[in-house]
Backbone as CSV, one residue per row, in Angstrom:
resi,resn,N_x,N_y,N_z,CA_x,CA_y,CA_z,C_x,C_y,C_z
1,MET,116.408,133.299,74.140,116.014,134.359,74.734,116.196,134.434,75.878
2,GLN,116.635,135.524,76.839,116.689,135.692,78.266,115.752,136.691,78.873
3,THR,115.091,136.756,80.322,114.698,137.423,80.814,114.868,138.489,81.895
4,HIS,115.224,139.671,81.798,115.966,140.329,83.154,115.351,141.123,83.623
5,SER,116.103,141.982,85.156,115.375,142.502,85.962,114.621,143.833,85.061
6,SER,113.600,144.399,85.643,112.981,145.506,84.858,112.998,146.392,85.709
7,PRO,112.955,147.988,85.098,113.038,149.086,85.777,111.505,149.192,86.107
8,LEU,110.755,148.557,86.054,109.339,148.705,85.923,108.832,148.155,87.568
9,PRO,107.739,148.697,88.378,107.436,148.306,89.649,106.866,146.957,89.738
10,ALA,107.698,146.089,90.836,107.018,144.688,91.147,105.310,144.611,91.102
11,ALA,104.559,145.925,91.175,103.468,146.113,91.029,102.406,145.530,89.832
12,VAL,103.352,145.552,89.144,102.873,145.132,87.821,102.670,143.538,87.721
13,ASP,103.479,143.057,88.270,103.523,141.491,88.476,102.566,141.283,89.731
14,GLU,102.354,141.710,90.522,100.913,141.549,91.418,99.495,141.885,90.687
15,LEU,99.744,143.104,90.012,98.203,143.128,89.359,98.174,142.020,87.951
16,TRP,99.284,141.361,87.829,99.024,140.741,86.501,98.586,139.288,87.040
17,GLU,98.736,139.218,88.341,98.300,137.764,89.184,97.086,137.776,89.503
18,ARG,96.433,139.082,89.454,95.169,138.862,89.705,93.961,139.837,88.427
19,ARG,94.601,139.576,87.042,94.453,140.416,85.967,92.740,140.047,85.919
20,THR,92.346,139.096,86.364,90.705,138.812,85.837,89.993,139.525,86.378
21,GLU,90.088,140.097,87.698,89.717,141.025,88.483,89.349,142.589,88.278
22,LEU,90.462,142.861,87.263,90.828,143.987,87.189,89.761,144.960,86.299
23,GLY,89.500,146.247,86.514,88.530,146.880,85.137,88.631,148.158,85.023
24,PRO,88.399,149.007,84.152,88.789,150.355,84.526,88.594,151.341,85.771
25,GLY,87.309,150.576,86.568,87.397,151.121,87.945,88.599,151.244,88.884
26,ASP,89.398,150.622,88.755,90.075,150.482,89.886,91.266,151.492,89.650
27,ALA,91.139,152.577,90.154,92.151,153.518,90.261,93.435,153.509,90.166
28,GLU,93.680,152.427,91.237,95.023,151.915,91.662,95.923,151.290,90.799
29,ALA,95.130,150.494,90.235,95.653,149.383,89.377,95.827,150.269,88.137
30,ARG,95.015,151.074,87.618,95.289,152.021,86.409,96.472,153.060,86.712
31,SER,96.411,153.791,87.951,97.728,154.513,88.112,98.816,153.613,87.894
32,VAL,99.324,152.274,88.306,100.648,151.733,88.214,100.800,151.420,87.037
33,VAL,99.637,151.432,86.173,99.728,150.525,84.898,100.087,151.493,83.701
34,VAL,99.371,152.767,83.980,99.656,154.102,83.397,101.416,154.508,83.669
35,GLY,101.480,154.401,84.800,102.911,154.920,85.012,104.156,154.124,84.296
36,ALA,103.335,152.638,84.328,104.481,151.778,83.775,104.660,151.813,82.017
37,VAL,103.660,151.901,81.374,103.461,152.139,80.179,103.954,153.669,79.430
38,ASP,103.681,154.945,80.410,104.678,156.159,80.184,106.091,155.687,80.239
39,MET,106.705,154.538,80.984,108.196,154.769,80.807,108.120,154.232,79.458
40,LEU,107.463,153.174,78.830,107.844,152.302,77.449,107.617,153.734,76.696
41,ASP,106.654,154.479,76.684,106.368,155.555,75.934,107.540,156.689,75.784
42,THR,108.274,156.911,76.686,109.541,157.522,76.495,110.573,157.338,76.627
43,GLY,110.900,155.827,76.268,111.860,155.138,76.248,112.680,154.843,77.496
44,ARG,112.243,155.044,78.754,112.675,154.771,79.749,113.031,153.274,80.519
45,ALA,112.009,152.197,79.379,111.987,150.998,79.953,111.426,150.301,78.140
46,ARG,111.611,149.410,77.885,111.655,148.962,76.598,110.948,147.087,76.938
47,VAL,110.088,146.641,76.134,110.104,145.280,76.457,111.095,144.305,76.367
48,ALA,111.870,144.754,74.677,113.099,144.031,74.717,114.349,144.649,74.190
49,ALA,115.368,143.798,74.227,116.484,144.398,73.725,117.747,143.472,73.211
50,VAL,118.919,143.803,72.458,119.417,142.829,72.390,120.686,142.888,73.436
51,SER,121.256,142.080,73.799,122.242,142.339,74.759,123.716,142.460,74.205
52,PRO,124.787,142.661,75.114,126.333,142.581,74.439,126.677,141.351,74.077
53,THR,125.781,140.450,74.498,126.042,138.832,74.023,125.462,138.366,72.946
54,GLY,124.650,139.337,72.575,123.569,138.974,70.709,122.587,138.299,71.562
55,GLU,122.146,138.165,72.439,120.957,137.352,72.872,119.626,138.484,72.924
56,VAL,118.416,137.954,72.748,117.554,138.794,73.094,116.868,138.589,74.683
57,VAL,116.888,140.044,75.034,116.566,139.946,76.622,115.094,140.573,76.463
58,VAL,114.101,139.835,77.304,112.823,140.183,77.192,112.804,140.625,78.610
59,ASP,111.706,141.935,78.595,111.605,142.047,80.182,109.935,142.013,80.047
60,GLU,109.674,140.924,80.723,108.296,140.442,81.354,107.580,141.086,81.603
61,ARG,107.880,142.031,82.416,107.180,142.893,83.305,106.509,144.015,82.649
62,ALA,107.236,144.295,81.220,107.019,145.600,80.173,105.975,145.001,79.622
63,ARG,105.901,143.384,78.916,105.126,143.151,78.234,103.708,142.924,79.036
64,ARG,103.498,142.631,80.298,102.403,142.231,81.269,101.720,143.619,81.362
65,ALA,102.569,144.590,81.337,101.988,146.146,81.948,101.097,146.710,80.273
66,VAL,101.745,146.539,79.184,101.208,146.761,77.860,100.090,145.981,77.986
67,LEU,99.726,144.565,78.060,98.590,143.896,78.384,97.538,144.304,79.461
68,LEU,97.769,144.661,80.266,97.033,145.094,81.649,96.624,146.320,81.153
69,ALA,97.217,147.352,80.485,96.481,148.492,79.672,95.316,148.245,79.160
70,PHE,94.997,147.354,78.544,93.692,147.251,77.964,92.394,146.668,78.924
71,ARG,93.068,146.197,80.248,91.992,145.528,81.084,91.447,147.333,81.823
72,VAL,92.555,147.898,82.315,92.521,148.958,83.145,91.964,150.529,82.377
73,LEU,92.024,150.560,81.312,91.859,151.814,80.672,90.569,151.714,80.103
74,GLY,89.630,152.905,80.309,88.185,152.516,79.609,87.771,153.275,78.623
75,MET,86.932,152.615,77.318,86.813,153.428,76.246,86.601,155.129,76.187
76,ALA,87.600,155.824,75.423,87.193,156.895,75.590,86.967,157.574,73.849
77,ARG,86.526,158.433,73.580,86.254,159.349,72.361,87.296,160.722,72.199
78,SER,88.112,160.543,70.980,88.939,161.184,70.850,88.864,161.828,69.448
79,GLN,89.266,163.259,69.151,89.175,163.485,67.683,90.561,164.228,67.070
80,VAL,91.165,163.799,65.913,91.961,164.682,65.274,91.638,164.786,64.197
81,GLY,91.618,166.064,63.818,90.915,166.906,62.569,89.587,166.398,62.325
82,ASP,89.418,165.943,61.474,87.901,165.374,61.290,87.859,163.674,61.337
83,PHE,88.555,163.303,61.959,88.962,161.455,62.438,88.480,161.828,63.399
84,HIS,87.428,161.027,64.170,87.241,160.177,65.442,87.519,159.056,65.637
85,HIS,88.032,158.901,66.914,88.530,157.737,67.496,87.500,157.290,68.769
86,HIS,87.586,156.151,69.020,87.103,155.331,70.019,87.644,154.289,70.510
87,ASP,88.260,154.395,71.525,89.611,153.174,71.585,89.751,153.274,73.651
88,ARG,90.444,152.048,73.999,90.951,152.378,75.199,92.821,152.869,75.474
89,VAL,93.376,152.562,74.368,94.412,153.226,74.527,94.595,154.730,73.527
90,PRO,94.907,155.913,73.961,95.276,156.657,73.469,96.443,157.211,72.393
91,LEU,96.323,158.130,71.201,97.458,158.211,70.949,98.516,158.823,71.189
92,LYS,99.753,158.622,70.682,100.840,159.060,70.979,100.857,160.446,70.988
93,THR,101.560,161.186,71.925,101.756,163.074,71.726,102.498,163.470,72.000
94,SER,103.972,162.801,72.188,105.181,163.346,72.007,106.020,162.938,71.130
95,PHE,106.376,163.578,70.112,107.062,163.065,68.789,108.735,164.158,69.038
96,ASP,108.987,164.439,69.899,110.288,165.403,69.863,111.720,164.941,68.915
97,GLY,111.814,165.524,67.822,112.645,165.461,66.593,112.122,164.420,65.426
98,VAL,110.859,163.849,65.357,110.270,162.802,64.801,109.461,163.706,63.629
99,ARG,109.594,163.378,62.487,108.649,163.504,61.639,107.694,162.423,61.152
100,VAL,106.759,163.277,61.374,105.063,162.445,61.380,104.364,163.180,60.127
101,VAL,104.284,162.329,59.288,103.616,162.637,57.837,102.391,162.321,58.107
102,PRO,101.111,163.351,57.861,99.811,163.221,57.737,99.294,162.048,57.354
103,GLY,98.403,161.182,58.486,98.081,159.653,58.328,99.211,158.838,59.045
104,ALA,99.716,159.058,59.677,100.353,158.466,60.516,100.120,158.513,61.824
105,ILE,99.811,156.721,62.433,99.475,156.847,63.706,100.344,156.080,64.553
106,ALA,100.714,156.532,65.792,101.234,155.847,66.759,100.464,156.127,68.086
107,ARG,100.406,154.882,68.731,99.674,154.771,69.878,100.605,155.247,71.061
108,TRP,99.894,155.448,72.441,100.628,155.458,73.409,101.278,154.765,73.849
109,GLY,102.722,154.639,74.183,103.347,153.168,74.939,104.177,152.889,73.847
110,ALA,104.322,153.588,72.679,104.969,153.284,71.825,106.725,154.606,72.009
111,HIS,107.394,153.843,71.745,108.634,154.836,71.663,109.345,154.896,70.334
112,VAL,109.074,156.232,70.033,110.062,156.544,68.616,110.630,157.775,69.033
113,ALA,112.064,157.323,68.233,113.221,158.347,68.894,113.451,159.261,67.698
114,PRO,114.122,160.212,68.342,114.271,161.133,67.680,115.136,160.898,66.475
115,GLY,114.659,161.777,65.237,115.491,161.202,63.703,114.560,160.049,62.713
116,VAL,113.527,159.707,63.409,112.379,158.978,63.037,111.710,159.472,62.134
117,VAL,111.068,158.966,60.708,110.586,159.215,59.816,109.102,158.237,60.102
118,LEU,108.122,158.688,60.164,106.762,157.988,60.260,105.836,158.556,58.817
119,MET,105.955,158.022,57.877,105.118,157.919,56.775,103.997,157.240,57.112
120,PRO,102.784,157.737,56.250,101.208,157.296,56.490,101.421,155.792,56.978
121,SER,101.229,155.546,58.314,101.639,153.884,59.076,101.084,153.648,60.055
122,PHE,101.633,153.088,61.153,101.050,152.328,62.213,102.046,151.782,63.219
123,VAL,102.104,152.272,64.057,102.884,151.923,65.115,102.501,151.925,66.625
124,ASP,102.404,150.142,66.877,101.620,149.966,67.974,102.139,150.008,69.710
125,ILE,101.439,150.021,70.203,101.597,150.304,71.913,102.724,149.400,72.255
126,GLY,103.707,149.344,72.790,104.829,149.269,73.435,106.070,148.751,72.160
127,ALA,105.827,149.180,71.185,106.714,148.990,70.180,107.803,150.228,70.158
128,HIS,109.246,150.083,70.086,110.397,150.725,70.013,110.706,150.898,68.879
129,VAL,111.120,152.120,68.406,111.607,152.325,67.139,112.586,153.120,66.905
130,ASP,114.003,152.875,66.846,114.871,153.400,67.547,115.536,154.661,66.387
131,ALA,116.729,155.638,66.590,116.552,156.775,65.779,117.165,156.539,64.604
132,GLY,116.770,157.148,63.279,117.039,157.350,62.231,116.403,156.228,61.277
133,THR,115.117,155.682,61.678,114.789,154.493,61.007,113.487,155.275,60.539
134,MET,113.276,154.792,59.170,111.984,155.233,58.486,111.334,154.021,58.375
135,VAL,109.997,154.523,58.865,108.951,153.378,58.641,108.120,153.821,57.572
136,ASP,108.325,153.384,56.270,107.307,153.528,54.847,105.963,153.739,55.083
137,THR,105.510,154.163,53.937,103.953,154.097,53.748,103.438,152.396,53.804
138,TRP,102.291,152.504,54.690,101.403,151.649,54.959,102.085,150.363,55.807
139,ALA,103.590,150.767,56.462,103.917,149.854,57.033,103.568,149.915,58.535
140,THR,103.682,148.500,59.435,103.102,148.280,60.580,104.216,147.625,61.297
141,VAL,104.033,148.523,62.409,105.075,148.319,63.645,104.152,147.623,64.496
142,GLY,103.713,145.980,64.898,102.923,145.597,65.973,103.302,146.016,67.184
143,SER,102.717,145.922,68.565,102.736,145.778,69.619,103.849,145.044,70.012
144,CYS,105.000,145.537,70.918,106.121,145.447,71.283,107.343,145.411,70.487
145,ALA,106.903,145.202,69.104,108.103,145.034,68.265,109.612,145.942,68.520
146,GLN,110.501,145.394,67.978,111.997,146.191,68.608,112.382,146.395,67.319
147,ILE,112.664,147.560,66.645,112.938,148.542,65.874,114.297,148.925,66.095
148,GLY,115.302,148.639,65.289,116.853,149.155,65.135,117.212,150.608,64.909
149,LYS,118.057,150.848,65.067,118.430,152.235,64.430,118.782,152.419,62.851
150,ASN,118.416,153.370,62.422,118.717,153.427,60.751,118.315,152.225,59.840
151,VAL,116.853,151.435,60.555,116.148,150.477,60.051,115.295,151.156,58.762
152,HIS,115.066,150.271,57.390,114.056,151.005,56.812,112.989,149.917,56.172
153,LEU,111.907,150.197,56.987,110.733,149.108,56.781,110.050,149.810,55.579
154,SER,110.158,148.903,54.505,109.456,149.518,53.032,108.274,149.515,53.234
155,GLY,107.591,150.143,52.216,106.136,149.907,52.158,105.204,149.012,52.180
156,GLY,104.389,149.300,53.203,103.531,147.759,53.484,104.240,146.725,54.264
157,ALA,105.627,146.880,54.756,106.018,145.679,55.346,105.599,145.341,56.756
158,GLY,105.242,144.439,57.034,104.474,144.339,58.462,104.828,143.457,59.402
159,ILE,105.230,144.026,60.609,106.306,143.509,61.777,104.963,143.244,62.435
160,GLY,105.216,142.146,62.926,104.250,141.547,64.147,104.404,141.657,65.471
161,GLY,103.206,141.990,66.166,103.297,142.280,67.619,102.970,140.865,68.336
162,VAL,102.513,141.014,69.692,102.889,139.737,70.917,101.280,140.391,71.607
163,LEU,100.511,141.068,71.245,99.159,141.127,71.602,98.256,139.787,71.728
164,GLU,98.422,139.013,70.482,97.858,137.570,70.281,98.995,136.798,69.655
165,PRO,99.578,135.167,70.089,98.865,135.261,71.424,99.689,135.797,72.636
166,PRO,99.006,135.832,73.473,99.746,136.640,74.918,101.341,136.132,75.126
167,ASP,101.731,134.684,74.899,102.775,134.434,75.068,104.161,134.667,74.346
168,ALA,103.484,135.227,73.324,104.852,135.466,72.145,105.569,136.431,72.112
169,VAL,106.769,136.213,71.919,108.197,136.624,71.948,108.104,138.000,70.760
170,PRO,108.539,138.975,71.596,108.484,140.304,70.523,109.444,140.004,69.336
171,VAL,109.169,140.816,68.058,109.585,140.642,66.759,111.045,141.722,67.131
172,VAL,112.393,141.339,66.691,113.698,142.481,66.714,113.892,142.668,65.403
173,VAL,114.447,143.749,65.014,114.743,144.162,63.641,115.953,144.723,64.235
174,GLU,117.292,144.465,63.793,118.326,144.968,64.565,118.912,146.376,63.467
175,ASP,119.483,146.916,63.987,120.107,148.301,63.409,120.712,148.172,61.762
176,ASP,120.474,149.267,61.031,120.626,149.020,59.922,119.989,147.924,58.869
177,ALA,119.349,147.501,59.106,118.497,146.662,58.687,117.696,147.113,57.437
178,LEU,117.258,146.407,56.288,116.042,146.841,55.247,114.835,145.764,55.156
179,ILE,114.010,146.122,55.519,112.826,145.294,55.259,112.015,145.673,54.074
180,GLY,112.054,144.420,53.005,111.514,144.942,51.716,109.799,145.135,51.659
181,SER,109.550,145.404,50.565,107.821,146.173,50.710,107.272,144.763,50.605
182,ARG,106.224,144.934,51.338,104.966,144.019,51.765,105.429,142.626,52.583
183,ALA,107.203,142.521,52.859,107.545,141.631,53.548,106.874,141.515,54.814
184,MET,106.751,140.164,55.654,106.145,140.019,56.996,107.028,139.434,57.995
185,ILE,107.319,139.860,58.790,108.276,139.464,59.978,107.608,139.295,61.459
186,MET,107.263,138.076,61.467,106.140,138.174,63.023,106.667,136.834,63.948
187,GLU,105.725,136.730,64.841,106.024,135.821,65.733,107.398,135.178,66.638
188,GLY,108.053,136.391,67.122,109.009,136.073,67.266,110.193,136.182,66.585
189,ALA,110.026,136.260,65.777,111.755,136.342,64.278,112.668,137.124,64.470
190,ARG,113.292,137.200,64.334,114.708,138.308,64.326,115.580,138.495,62.968
191,VAL,115.330,139.832,62.682,116.386,139.801,61.586,117.889,140.433,61.966
192,GLY,118.676,140.112,61.772,120.061,140.508,61.856,120.556,141.941,61.651
193,ARG,121.955,142.410,62.475,122.007,143.734,61.866,122.686,143.997,60.286
194,GLY,122.200,144.747,59.952,122.733,145.021,58.519,121.878,144.216,57.387
195,ALA,121.111,143.231,58.031,120.441,142.121,56.882,119.641,142.998,55.913
196,VAL,119.452,142.533,54.670,118.246,142.871,53.889,117.068,141.940,53.805
197,VAL,116.241,142.440,53.944,114.683,141.105,53.427,113.928,141.200,52.661
198,GLY,114.172,140.540,50.940,113.672,140.666,50.250,111.917,140.997,49.971
199,ALA,111.718,141.605,49.205,110.089,142.203,48.901,109.064,140.802,49.175
200,GLY,107.953,140.819,50.196,107.060,139.302,49.785,107.433,138.623,50.904
201,ALA,109.027,138.378,51.343,109.220,137.414,52.037,108.425,137.239,53.390
202,VAL,108.522,136.272,54.258,107.474,135.746,55.197,108.505,134.904,56.231
203,LEU,108.636,135.745,57.176,109.758,135.021,58.490,108.805,135.177,59.797
204,SER,108.707,133.853,60.378,108.166,133.660,61.353,109.171,132.827,62.363
205,ALA,109.115,132.715,63.433,110.104,132.188,64.549,110.481,130.767,64.198
206,SER,109.296,129.750,63.173,109.477,128.327,62.663,109.969,128.625,61.201
207,THR,110.449,129.621,60.719,110.513,129.454,59.320,111.809,129.024,59.244
208,PRO,112.541,128.178,58.362,113.629,127.539,58.008,114.426,128.827,57.417
209,VAL,115.927,129.081,57.578,116.501,129.595,57.069,117.953,129.076,56.414
210,VAL,118.125,129.178,54.727,118.632,128.111,54.361,119.807,129.533,53.486
211,ASP,121.264,128.698,53.457,121.817,129.233,52.582,121.927,128.735,51.145
212,VAL,121.687,128.993,50.167,121.643,128.773,49.039,123.019,128.402,48.029
213,ARG,123.816,129.025,49.006,125.132,128.405,48.379,125.867,126.645,48.807
214,THR,125.243,126.596,49.961,125.977,125.013,50.603,124.254,124.108,50.663
215,GLY,123.444,125.025,51.113,121.913,123.941,51.067,121.824,123.801,52.912
216,GLU,122.418,124.510,53.627,122.805,124.631,55.089,121.568,125.366,55.425
217,GLU,120.579,124.292,56.618,120.156,125.157,57.342,120.454,125.788,58.459
218,LEU,120.377,127.239,58.195,121.205,128.036,59.318,120.731,128.320,60.676
219,GLY,119.459,127.742,60.887,118.346,127.915,61.814,116.692,128.324,61.568
220,ARG,116.213,128.889,62.358,115.246,129.086,61.862,114.379,130.404,62.962
221,GLY,113.789,131.083,62.093,113.589,132.370,62.466,114.208,133.701,62.489
222,ARG,115.660,133.125,62.178,116.331,133.965,62.218,117.308,134.173,60.941
223,VAL,117.168,135.944,60.731,118.050,136.209,59.463,119.481,136.578,59.963
224,PRO,120.364,136.042,59.210,121.892,136.324,59.562,122.237,137.963,59.378
225,ASP,123.178,138.639,60.464,123.383,139.483,60.596,124.252,139.717,58.512
226,TRP,124.010,140.955,58.023,124.741,141.401,57.002,124.717,140.478,56.268
227,CYS,123.268,140.356,55.472,123.097,139.211,54.398,121.791,139.687,53.603
228,VAL,121.905,139.182,52.431,120.635,139.292,51.676,119.878,138.252,51.713
229,ALA,118.334,138.158,51.952,117.631,137.244,52.056,116.163,137.691,51.263
230,VAL,115.660,136.449,51.143,114.592,136.293,50.430,113.450,135.086,50.661
231,GLY,112.275,135.348,50.317,111.413,134.096,50.568,111.500,133.041,49.383
232,GLY,111.410,132.039,49.941,111.187,130.886,49.052,110.647,129.523,49.687
233,THR,110.928,128.105,48.836,110.618,127.240,49.308,111.484,125.981,49.087
234,ARG,111.127,125.000,49.885,111.990,124.109,49.947,111.027,122.703,49.957
235,ASP,111.101,121.538,48.868,110.778,120.153,48.867,110.780,119.482,49.365
236,ARG,109.567,119.207,49.973,109.408,118.250,51.187,108.426,116.999,50.809
237,GLU,108.709,115.538,51.006,107.870,114.351,50.769,106.802,114.435,51.808
238,PHE,105.628,114.044,51.414,104.522,113.410,51.947,103.827,112.597,51.384
239,PRO,102.616,112.015,51.989,102.102,110.218,51.447,101.581,111.131,50.106
240,GLY,101.142,112.336,50.675,100.351,112.464,48.864,101.400,113.127,47.983
241,GLY,102.196,113.353,48.356,103.288,113.914,47.129,104.581,114.691,47.480
242,THR,105.116,115.422,46.530,105.924,116.395,47.015,105.537,117.570,46.893
243,PHE,105.433,118.219,48.088,105.202,119.764,47.912,106.375,121.202,48.524
244,GLY,106.132,122.147,48.077,107.134,122.898,48.473,106.638,123.866,49.722
245,LEU,107.487,123.760,50.899,106.948,124.812,52.023,107.994,126.236,51.908
246,PRO,107.120,126.925,53.084,107.846,128.227,52.998,109.426,128.316,53.671
247,CYS,110.313,128.849,52.899,111.432,129.121,53.830,112.139,130.215,53.342
248,VAL,112.983,130.989,54.248,114.090,132.384,53.924,115.002,131.669,53.248
249,LEU,115.492,132.176,52.012,116.711,131.804,51.153,117.990,132.891,51.299
250,VAL,118.837,132.606,52.063,119.736,133.483,52.196,120.443,133.557,50.452
251,LEU,120.833,134.681,49.670,121.349,134.585,48.567,122.881,135.144,48.824
252,GLU,122.919,136.151,49.696,124.604,136.677,49.665,125.078,137.397,51.111
253,ARG,126.187,137.602,51.118,126.658,137.800,52.520,127.435,139.216,52.102
254,LEU,126.913,140.485,53.127,127.294,141.686,52.740,128.464,142.212,53.697
255,ARG,129.049,143.215,53.127,130.350,143.543,53.559,129.816,144.360,54.983
256,GLU,130.421,143.544,56.034,129.601,144.165,57.322,130.361,145.512,57.478
257,GLU,129.375,146.510,58.494,129.549,148.014,58.865,130.033,148.668,57.862
258,ARG,128.988,148.471,57.042,128.959,149.499,55.426,127.357,149.704,55.547
259,ARG,127.207,150.666,54.938,125.854,151.365,54.805,125.377,150.519,53.289
260,HIS,124.084,150.152,53.043,123.746,149.240,51.949,124.033,150.213,50.577
261,ASP,124.416,149.470,49.930,124.366,150.673,48.490,123.212,149.856,47.593
262,LYS,122.255,150.830,47.440,121.325,150.280,46.556,121.098,149.738,45.608
263,ALA,122.327,150.743,44.617,122.355,149.798,43.137,122.988,148.088,43.736
264,GLU,123.882,147.931,44.356,124.539,146.844,44.842,123.610,145.856,44.821
265,LEU,122.457,146.389,45.996,121.674,145.330,46.307,120.605,145.019,45.033
266,ASP,120.110,145.857,44.639,119.328,146.077,43.373,120.087,144.431,42.449
267,GLU,121.427,144.678,41.920,122.159,143.947,41.278,122.234,142.629,41.710
268,ILE,122.105,142.285,43.221,122.040,140.835,43.475,120.669,140.383,43.556
269,LEU,120.013,140.970,43.444,118.569,140.472,44.065,117.515,140.515,42.405
270,ARG,118.329,140.978,41.507,118.089,140.995,39.929,118.817,139.644,39.614
271,GLU,120.126,139.336,40.180,120.642,138.192,39.644,120.049,136.890,40.026
272,TYR,119.395,137.265,40.859,118.054,135.965,41.807,116.939,135.980,40.857
273,GLY,116.385,137.212,40.354,115.259,137.112,39.815,114.054,137.994,41.104
274,ALA,114.925,138.397,42.432,113.773,138.975,43.557,113.872,140.613,43.334
275,ASN,112.969,140.740,44.502,112.783,142.077,44.358,113.088,142.792,45.866
276,ALA,113.725,144.370,45.589,114.090,144.773,47.075,112.496,145.420,47.959
């Protein structure tokens, strides 16, 4: 992870240093933070991105702006149809080119690009959802999570946020990935381009990722590009016996730069007794 220069004003850092003093009554601080979060909302800034060299680059100032919003915004009532809300962060209002199905919720400060489909789901402040992505029913995109182009977040998938703990690294799901139903990607984990993560898998920054063909540990917290991965366990010896600890298993490598063939994926997963 690297940190890079930010398009947001340096005043955000100054406010961060005295954040314990801030509150909704500080109009000057609120103006700075609202302007910064507006830039996240419109996509003119983002909390993190993958650099041309393949590293995740984090804009720490942008993440601070998100956290500061909860200090400088007061509680306010709002209403959408018959639903009443009472919160510090308002709902997002700009959805140019986005299909928003009734029941979908996106907070202000989340950027949702044209071509995205939001089924009844939740997208939190600071998140970035890129063009052509499907956020399926009951899927959650946590605060500051970065979702690439043409990603499919299947029903009930959970993409973690970074509001708690405050020093957490944003989750990154790269272009063309598929996250299976009820899978959980959290705590600074990363899913590579074109990767498929099977239903129910759990990936955090500390989760070992293992190649089933060689037994090699490929690293922790990152599913490689263009592969099929599922949740699994590895046996570990402890004084009290042998126990299975969670891991993610890489089953197959996929052809790069090729859109996923659902029938082909189903066949791969069936071979190993797993589900998409």
